[in-house]
Structures are given as structure tokens and as C-alpha cells.
C-alpha positions as a LaTeX table, in Angstrom:
\begin{tabular}{lrrr}
\hline
Residue & $x$ (\AA) & $y$ (\AA) & $z$ (\AA) \\
\hline
Met1 & 101.47 & 132.07 & 82.08 \\
Leu2 & 101.53 & 130.43 & 85.50 \\
Lys3 & 101.28 & 126.61 & 85.44 \\
Leu4 & 99.37 & 125.26 & 88.43 \\
Gly5 & 100.55 & 121.84 & 89.52 \\
Asp6 & 103.87 & 122.21 & 87.71 \\
Thr7 & 107.30 & 123.81 & 88.02 \\
Asn8 & 107.52 & 127.55 & 87.26 \\
His9 & 110.47 & 129.92 & 86.91 \\
Leu10 & 109.57 & 132.96 & 89.05 \\
Gln11 & 111.28 & 136.06 & 90.39 \\
Val12 & 111.68 & 136.88 & 94.08 \\
Ile13 & 110.18 & 140.33 & 94.74 \\
Lys14 & 109.94 & 140.54 & 98.53 \\
Glu15 & 111.30 & 138.88 & 101.68 \\
Val16 & 109.28 & 138.67 & 104.91 \\
Asp17 & 109.78 & 136.90 & 108.23 \\
Phe18 & 107.79 & 133.86 & 107.12 \\
Gly19 & 109.22 & 133.48 & 103.62 \\
Tyr20 & 109.40 & 135.11 & 100.19 \\
Phe21 & 106.88 & 136.57 & 97.80 \\
Leu22 & 107.29 & 135.69 & 94.13 \\
Asp23 & 106.00 & 137.51 & 91.08 \\
Gly24 & 103.07 & 135.48 & 89.75 \\
Asp25 & 102.36 & 138.00 & 86.98 \\
Glu26 & 98.58 & 138.33 & 86.57 \\
Glu27 & 98.06 & 135.93 & 89.49 \\
Gly28 & 99.69 & 138.45 & 91.80 \\
Glu29 & 102.19 & 137.73 & 94.55 \\
Ile30 & 102.72 & 134.06 & 95.48 \\
Leu31 & 104.12 & 133.04 & 98.85 \\
Leu32 & 107.09 & 130.72 & 99.17 \\
Pro33 & 106.93 & 129.81 & 102.89 \\
Arg34 & 110.28 & 129.59 & 104.63 \\
Asn35 & 109.53 & 126.00 & 105.65 \\
Gln36 & 109.11 & 125.10 & 101.96 \\
Thr37 & 112.71 & 125.83 & 101.03 \\
Gln38 & 116.16 & 125.23 & 102.50 \\
Lys39 & 117.86 & 128.09 & 100.65 \\
Leu40 & 118.20 & 131.83 & 101.07 \\
Tyr41 & 117.31 & 134.05 & 98.12 \\
Ser42 & 118.00 & 137.61 & 97.05 \\
Ile43 & 115.46 & 140.13 & 95.76 \\
Asp44 & 115.13 & 139.90 & 91.94 \\
Glu45 & 116.58 & 136.37 & 91.91 \\
Trp46 & 114.85 & 133.90 & 89.58 \\
Ile47 & 114.11 & 130.46 & 91.07 \\
Asp48 & 112.31 & 127.25 & 90.10 \\
Val49 & 109.31 & 126.45 & 92.28 \\
Phe50 & 106.35 & 124.08 & 92.17 \\
Ile51 & 102.99 & 125.86 & 92.40 \\
Tyr52 & 99.96 & 124.27 & 94.07 \\
Leu53 & 97.04 & 125.24 & 96.33 \\
Asp54 & 97.20 & 125.31 & 100.12 \\
Ser55 & 94.42 & 124.17 & 102.48 \\
Glu56 & 92.59 & 127.46 & 101.86 \\
Asp57 & 92.91 & 127.15 & 98.07 \\
Arg58 & 95.52 & 129.92 & 97.84 \\
Leu59 & 98.43 & 129.69 & 95.42 \\
Val60 & 101.58 & 128.67 & 97.24 \\
Ala61 & 105.11 & 127.78 & 96.12 \\
Thr62 & 107.61 & 125.16 & 97.23 \\
Thr63 & 111.09 & 124.13 & 96.15 \\
Lys64 & 110.31 & 120.55 & 97.18 \\
Thr65 & 109.86 & 118.03 & 94.39 \\
Pro66 & 106.42 & 116.37 & 94.52 \\
Leu67 & 105.78 & 112.76 & 93.54 \\
Gly68 & 103.69 & 113.87 & 90.58 \\
Lys69 & 102.42 & 116.82 & 88.62 \\
Val70 & 99.41 & 117.90 & 86.58 \\
Asn71 & 98.88 & 116.00 & 83.28 \\
Gln72 & 101.00 & 113.07 & 84.41 \\
Phe73 & 100.51 & 109.65 & 85.97 \\
Ser74 & 101.92 & 108.80 & 89.40 \\
Phe75 & 101.84 & 105.83 & 91.75 \\
Leu76 & 100.73 & 107.28 & 95.10 \\
Lys77 & 99.72 & 106.02 & 98.54 \\
Val78 & 96.37 & 106.81 & 100.12 \\
Ala79 & 96.90 & 108.85 & 103.28 \\
Gln80 & 93.26 & 108.78 & 104.33 \\
Val81 & 89.73 & 108.21 & 103.10 \\
Asn82 & 86.86 & 110.41 & 104.24 \\
Pro83 & 83.30 & 111.20 & 103.02 \\
Val84 & 84.74 & 113.37 & 100.21 \\
Gly85 & 87.06 & 110.75 & 98.71 \\
Ala86 & 90.61 & 109.41 & 99.00 \\
Phe87 & 93.51 & 111.73 & 99.76 \\
Leu88 & 96.86 & 110.73 & 98.28 \\
Asp89 & 100.27 & 111.65 & 99.65 \\
Trp90 & 102.25 & 113.26 & 96.84 \\
Gly91 & 105.04 & 114.65 & 99.02 \\
Leu92 & 103.54 & 118.09 & 99.73 \\
Ser93 & 101.85 & 119.60 & 102.77 \\
Lys94 & 98.41 & 119.23 & 101.17 \\
Asp95 & 97.34 & 115.82 & 99.82 \\
Val96 & 95.71 & 115.44 & 96.40 \\
Leu97 & 92.07 & 114.32 & 96.29 \\
Val98 & 90.58 & 111.45 & 94.29 \\
Pro99 & 86.79 & 111.98 & 94.50 \\
Phe100 & 84.72 & 108.81 & 94.76 \\
His101 & 83.36 & 109.28 & 91.23 \\
Glu102 & 86.95 & 109.33 & 89.92 \\
Gln103 & 87.83 & 105.99 & 91.53 \\
Lys104 & 87.60 & 103.01 & 89.18 \\
Lys105 & 87.56 & 100.80 & 92.26 \\
Pro106 & 87.08 & 102.02 & 95.86 \\
Met107 & 90.43 & 103.07 & 97.27 \\
Glu108 & 91.64 & 101.97 & 100.69 \\
Ala109 & 93.84 & 103.82 & 103.17 \\
His110 & 97.57 & 102.99 & 103.12 \\
Lys111 & 97.37 & 101.24 & 99.74 \\
Ser112 & 99.04 & 102.65 & 96.61 \\
Tyr113 & 97.33 & 103.32 & 93.28 \\
Leu114 & 98.27 & 104.55 & 89.84 \\
Val115 & 96.43 & 107.82 & 89.19 \\
Tyr116 & 96.31 & 110.62 & 86.67 \\
Ile117 & 96.73 & 114.11 & 88.15 \\
Tyr118 & 94.79 & 116.84 & 86.39 \\
Leu119 & 93.33 & 120.30 & 86.91 \\
Asp120 & 89.58 & 120.17 & 87.46 \\
Thr121 & 88.22 & 122.97 & 85.28 \\
Arg122 & 85.07 & 123.35 & 87.38 \\
Ser123 & 86.69 & 123.69 & 90.81 \\
His124 & 90.11 & 124.85 & 89.52 \\
Arg125 & 91.66 & 122.40 & 91.97 \\
Ile126 & 94.36 & 119.80 & 91.45 \\
Thr127 & 92.59 & 116.44 & 91.41 \\
Ala128 & 93.46 & 112.82 & 90.63 \\
Ser129 & 91.63 & 109.97 & 88.93 \\
Ser130 & 92.04 & 106.24 & 88.44 \\
Arg131 & 89.65 & 106.31 & 85.47 \\
Phe132 & 92.18 & 106.62 & 82.67 \\
Asp133 & 90.44 & 106.20 & 79.33 \\
Arg134 & 89.45 & 109.83 & 78.84 \\
Phe135 & 93.04 & 110.93 & 79.47 \\
Leu136 & 94.73 & 108.47 & 77.10 \\
Asp137 & 94.61 & 107.65 & 73.39 \\
Tyr138 & 94.81 & 104.12 & 71.97 \\
Tyr139 & 95.75 & 105.38 & 68.53 \\
Asn140 & 99.19 & 106.70 & 67.68 \\
Asp141 & 99.72 & 110.08 & 66.08 \\
Leu142 & 102.93 & 111.04 & 67.89 \\
Phe143 & 105.34 & 108.13 & 67.70 \\
Glu144 & 107.35 & 106.11 & 65.21 \\
Glu145 & 108.85 & 102.65 & 65.30 \\
Gly146 & 112.17 & 102.41 & 67.12 \\
Gln147 & 111.50 & 105.56 & 69.17 \\
Lys148 & 112.56 & 105.48 & 72.82 \\
Val149 & 109.72 & 106.29 & 75.22 \\
Asp150 & 108.92 & 106.31 & 78.93 \\
Ile151 & 106.31 & 103.84 & 80.10 \\
Ile152 & 104.40 & 103.04 & 83.30 \\
Ile153 & 102.99 & 99.57 & 83.92 \\
Gln154 & 99.22 & 99.98 & 84.36 \\
Ser155 & 97.92 & 96.39 & 84.57 \\
Gln156 & 98.64 & 92.79 & 83.65 \\
Thr157 & 96.48 & 91.03 & 81.06 \\
Asp158 & 96.42 & 87.66 & 79.31 \\
Leu159 & 98.53 & 89.17 & 76.52 \\
Gly160 & 101.10 & 90.79 & 78.78 \\
Tyr161 & 101.25 & 94.25 & 80.33 \\
Lys162 & 99.08 & 97.22 & 79.49 \\
Cys163 & 101.27 & 100.34 & 79.65 \\
Ile164 & 101.00 & 104.10 & 79.62 \\
Val165 & 103.33 & 105.64 & 77.03 \\
Asn166 & 104.73 & 109.13 & 77.71 \\
His167 & 101.64 & 109.92 & 79.83 \\
Thr168 & 99.52 & 110.22 & 76.66 \\
His169 & 98.89 & 106.83 & 74.98 \\
Trp170 & 98.17 & 103.19 & 75.69 \\
Gly171 & 100.67 & 100.55 & 74.67 \\
Ile172 & 101.30 & 96.87 & 75.30 \\
Leu173 & 104.26 & 94.70 & 76.27 \\
Tyr174 & 103.69 & 91.08 & 75.27 \\
Lys175 & 104.41 & 88.54 & 78.00 \\
Asn176 & 106.62 & 86.36 & 75.77 \\
Glu177 & 108.99 & 89.32 & 75.42 \\
Val178 & 109.21 & 90.20 & 79.12 \\
Phe179 & 111.97 & 88.45 & 81.03 \\
Glu180 & 111.66 & 90.06 & 84.47 \\
Arg181 & 109.01 & 90.73 & 87.05 \\
Leu182 & 107.13 & 93.97 & 86.50 \\
Lys183 & 105.00 & 95.77 & 89.06 \\
Ile184 & 101.94 & 97.96 & 88.66 \\
Gly185 & 103.06 & 101.59 & 88.74 \\
Gln186 & 106.63 & 100.72 & 87.75 \\
Ala187 & 108.21 & 103.31 & 85.45 \\
Met188 & 110.91 & 102.45 & 82.92 \\
Glu189 & 112.19 & 103.06 & 79.42 \\
Ser190 & 110.96 & 101.16 & 76.39 \\
Asn191 & 111.16 & 101.26 & 72.62 \\
Ile192 & 108.28 & 101.41 & 70.16 \\
Lys193 & 108.53 & 97.98 & 68.56 \\
Lys194 & 105.63 & 98.28 & 66.12 \\
Ile195 & 102.78 & 100.61 & 65.26 \\
Arg196 & 99.95 & 98.46 & 63.98 \\
Glu197 & 97.66 & 99.37 & 61.09 \\
Asp198 & 94.99 & 100.49 & 63.55 \\
Gly199 & 97.54 & 102.82 & 65.19 \\
Arg200 & 97.95 & 100.82 & 68.37 \\
Ile201 & 101.40 & 100.62 & 69.91 \\
Asp202 & 103.44 & 97.48 & 70.59 \\
Leu203 & 106.36 & 97.99 & 72.94 \\
Cys204 & 109.72 & 96.32 & 73.39 \\
Leu205 & 111.09 & 96.50 & 76.89 \\
His206 & 114.26 & 98.48 & 77.44 \\
Gln207 & 115.59 & 97.10 & 80.68 \\
Pro208 & 117.18 & 99.75 & 83.00 \\
Gly209 & 120.89 & 99.24 & 83.49 \\
Tyr210 & 121.11 & 96.58 & 80.79 \\
Gly211 & 119.44 & 97.81 & 77.63 \\
Lys212 & 117.42 & 95.72 & 75.27 \\
Ile213 & 117.87 & 91.97 & 75.73 \\
Asp214 & 120.17 & 90.88 & 72.96 \\
Gly215 & 119.63 & 87.85 & 70.78 \\
Ile216 & 121.69 & 85.50 & 72.95 \\
Ser217 & 119.91 & 86.44 & 76.17 \\
Glu218 & 116.55 & 86.14 & 74.46 \\
Arg219 & 117.38 & 82.64 & 73.23 \\
Ile220 & 118.47 & 81.65 & 76.74 \\
Met221 & 115.24 & 82.95 & 78.24 \\
Lys222 & 113.07 & 81.17 & 75.67 \\
Lys223 & 114.96 & 77.93 & 76.28 \\
Leu224 & 114.49 & 78.29 & 80.05 \\
Lys225 & 110.75 & 78.85 & 79.66 \\
Ser226 & 110.40 & 75.85 & 77.36 \\
Cys227 & 112.37 & 73.63 & 79.81 \\
Glu228 & 110.35 & 74.40 & 82.93 \\
Gly229 & 112.84 & 76.99 & 84.11 \\
Phe230 & 116.06 & 74.97 & 84.06 \\
Ile231 & 118.77 & 74.23 & 81.50 \\
Asn232 & 121.82 & 72.07 & 82.18 \\
Val233 & 124.20 & 74.39 & 80.34 \\
Ser234 & 126.25 & 76.49 & 82.74 \\
Asp235 & 129.04 & 79.01 & 82.27 \\
Lys236 & 131.42 & 76.10 & 82.94 \\
Ser237 & 129.99 & 73.82 & 80.25 \\
Asp238 & 132.09 & 72.64 & 77.32 \\
Pro239 & 132.28 & 75.26 & 74.51 \\
Glu240 & 131.02 & 72.71 & 71.97 \\
Ile241 & 127.89 & 72.01 & 74.05 \\
Ile242 & 127.21 & 75.75 & 74.34 \\
Tyr243 & 127.67 & 76.22 & 70.60 \\
Gln244 & 125.42 & 73.27 & 69.73 \\
Glu245 & 122.67 & 74.58 & 72.02 \\
Phe246 & 122.85 & 78.33 & 71.33 \\
Gly247 & 125.16 & 78.81 & 68.35 \\
Val248 & 127.53 & 81.15 & 70.21 \\
Ser249 & 130.96 & 81.05 & 71.78 \\
Lys250 & 131.46 & 80.23 & 75.45 \\
Lys251 & 132.64 & 83.83 & 76.04 \\
Ala252 & 129.45 & 85.27 & 74.53 \\
Tyr253 & 127.30 & 82.81 & 76.50 \\
Lys254 & 129.01 & 83.69 & 79.80 \\
Lys255 & 128.49 & 87.39 & 79.10 \\
Ala256 & 124.78 & 86.87 & 78.45 \\
Ile257 & 124.38 & 84.69 & 81.54 \\
Gly258 & 126.20 & 87.29 & 83.63 \\
Ala259 & 123.91 & 90.07 & 82.41 \\
Leu260 & 120.77 & 88.05 & 83.20 \\
Tyr261 & 122.17 & 87.15 & 86.61 \\
Lys262 & 122.82 & 90.81 & 87.45 \\
Lys263 & 119.23 & 91.56 & 86.51 \\
Arg264 & 118.15 & 88.85 & 89.00 \\
Val265 & 116.27 & 87.09 & 86.24 \\
Ile266 & 118.20 & 83.82 & 86.70 \\
Thr267 & 120.23 & 82.07 & 89.34 \\
Leu268 & 123.29 & 79.90 & 88.78 \\
Val269 & 122.98 & 76.44 & 90.27 \\
Lys270 & 125.08 & 73.29 & 90.18 \\
Gly271 & 125.16 & 71.99 & 86.63 \\
Gly272 & 123.12 & 74.72 & 84.99 \\
Val273 & 120.96 & 77.80 & 85.09 \\
Arg274 & 117.55 & 78.26 & 86.73 \\
Leu275 & 114.91 & 80.88 & 86.02 \\
Ile276 & 113.81 & 82.89 & 89.06 \\
Asp277 & 110.04 & 82.64 & 89.52 \\
\hline
\end{tabular}
């Protein structure tokens, strides 16, 4: 069955001057315009293409990779706003529409927003929405503690960061366990830290390129936050001072400091370590 707004594996059945026709099964022949691919194909060859609707609502294929797809969240920029709604640039020749009634707050041109892309069953058109609750579940029935998941930062709250988990559920990252700046729309890996009795999901940040913050790094970060962002223990401090403060060897401390520095979470200054605001 053809998946609109997603990648499909289709067979080339005809070549014409302006492109290729693909076998869309019961949907009939689907055009892959020549300007939507950089490759040459042979008749009967099977290729991966993204299927969407052109400006005349006809099925069309492309080998380009869009910035989002149906049933997923994406952080997209508004190309224009007109009396119909906001049109978002998702990397294809036709922008995706967010009708005014699907905007949680009025969208402005040239600003970026986190949206959910879905197939409107009434119009059979690919549409987007910034009203998320009907697309997401607060209560877990898919995950287990310790599981690795993909998350998108949706908003910042007094508790921390409200996140979208695997495009299907809400989750939360608590601010006392986040040691780097996070941005709305930022995608990353995380672990399921805890599933509460009510089914809600607590997350533990898995930092890209570094992994979970280990115990030493976590102790350093907590100490920095409790000392107004500065500690007078550097990677050149006496091993006994380091051990008294953090209970680890100088080698282990230097490794943890180095990892935090590479993440641009801290900066090394004369006589100590400072947290980057």
C-alpha cells in the first residue's frame, strides 16, 4: 500500500523526456520529475522515493530527503503566511500547510516552530499542527526502564524540559539532571530513567558524542551549581585536594573535566573551573 508523506520502494515502469513513471499499484502511475532526482534509472529498477502531493494535489515522487514526514514531529521554518494559514518549508517544492485552527499560537513568517505532520483524512492532504495533545500519549504502554529512545525538546517548564518520545509519547527531563543548554526542537537520544506508577515517563539525557554523564561528571556539575558556577579545583590541583573534594583520582578527574569541556559545558580558567551560562 502506498504511503503518502513517507518513503516508498517503487518500480520504474516508463521513462519520458520530463522524468520517470513509477508503479503506484492501485494509485496508478506516479511521476518522478527529472528535476527531482540526480540519477538515471532503468526500466524495472526498484528505487526509494518520497511521495507527496504537488500544487495540483497530484501524487508526485522525489528522491530528495524532506525535513519531515507524516506521523512525525519536525522543527520547520515558516516560508509565508497567507489567509489560509502558515506554509512551512520542509525541503520540497511544495510547502506544508498549518491551518490557523491548527496553530496553538499564531505563527509568523521566517520563524521556526515544532509541528506534527499528519494526513488530514477529510482533505487527504499532508498538513501540520502545533496542537500536540491529540497526537501524543502521556501514559506509557510501549517502553521500559533503561530503554534508549529518541526525543525532541518541546518546551521548558519549571520542572525541566517537556519532551516528545519516539514521536508518540510525552516525557520529561528534570532540570537538575540537565548539564547543557537545550533548544526547542532539538533532537537527541535519551534513556527511559523511570516509568512512574501513573505511566508517565521520566527521561535521563544521553548526551550526543559523550554518552550519559558519569558519576564523576555529575558530581562536578552539582558542585559547580552549588558554588555559583565556579570551583577552585582545576586539572592541575594537588591529587589529595581532588580526592578530598570528589573522592576520585586526579586522572579520573581530568578525564571528566576534559569531557565536560569538549561538550562546552564548562570553561577552564586560572585556578579552577567555571560553568558556562
